[in-house]
C-alpha positions in Angstrom: -32.8 -47.3 35.7 -32.5 -50.3 33.5 -34.3 -53.7 33.9 -31.5 -55.3 35.9 -31.1 -52.4 38.2 -34.9 -52.4 39.0 -34.8 -56.2 39.6 -31.7 -56.1 41.9 -33.2 -53.2 43.9 -36.0 -55.5 45.0 -33.5 -57.7 46.9 -33.0 -54.8 49.3 -36.7 -54.6 50.2 -38.5 -56.2 53.1 -39.8 -59.3 51.4 -40.1 -62.9 52.4 -39.3 -64.4 48.9 -38.9 -63.7 45.2 -40.4 -65.7 42.4 -38.4 -65.4 39.1 -39.8 -66.5 35.8 -37.2 -67.6 33.3 -37.6 -68.7 29.6 -35.6 -71.7 28.6 -35.1 -72.8 25.0 -37.1 -75.9 23.9 -39.5 -75.5 26.8 -43.1 -74.4 25.9 -43.6 -72.6 29.2 -41.4 -70.4 31.5 -39.9 -71.9 34.7 -40.6 -70.2 38.0 -37.8 -70.2 40.6 -38.8 -69.2 44.2 -36.1 -68.1 46.6 -36.5 -67.3 50.3 -35.2 -64.1 52.0 -32.2 -66.1 53.4 -30.9 -66.6 49.9 -31.3 -62.9 48.7 -27.7 -61.8 49.3 -26.2 -64.7 47.3 -28.9 -64.6 44.6 -28.5 -60.8 44.1 -24.8 -61.3 43.5 -25.4 -64.2 41.1 -28.0 -62.3 39.1 -25.8 -59.2 38.9 -22.9 -61.2 37.6 -24.7 -63.7 35.4 -27.3 -61.5 33.6 -27.0 -58.5 31.4 -29.0 -55.2 31.7 -31.9 -56.7 29.7 -32.0 -59.7 32.1 -30.5 -62.2 29.5 -28.0 -64.8 30.7 -24.6 -63.5 29.7 -23.4 -66.9 28.5 -26.6 -67.9 26.6 -28.9 -65.0 25.8 -31.9 -67.3 25.0 -32.3 -67.8 28.7 -34.0 -64.7 30.0 -35.7 -63.5 33.1 -39.2 -62.6 31.8 -40.8 -61.6 35.1 -40.4 -61.5 38.9 -42.4 -60.8 42.0 -41.1 -59.9 45.4 -43.6 -60.9 48.1 
């Protein structure tokens, strides 16, 4: 199972939210995006389409998911 598959599998779990850390060029620290359970279906589709197997944005690979926590 690759990084993206592991990440996307979390959206199928019984969690209340997910926190996703993303690196952005020219920013000294990662950004953290928090999405509630109600957004999981749409976000799972978005991440599947927009990010490659190494969790890099397809259109600009300097933007990367560096961590996530389902809680």
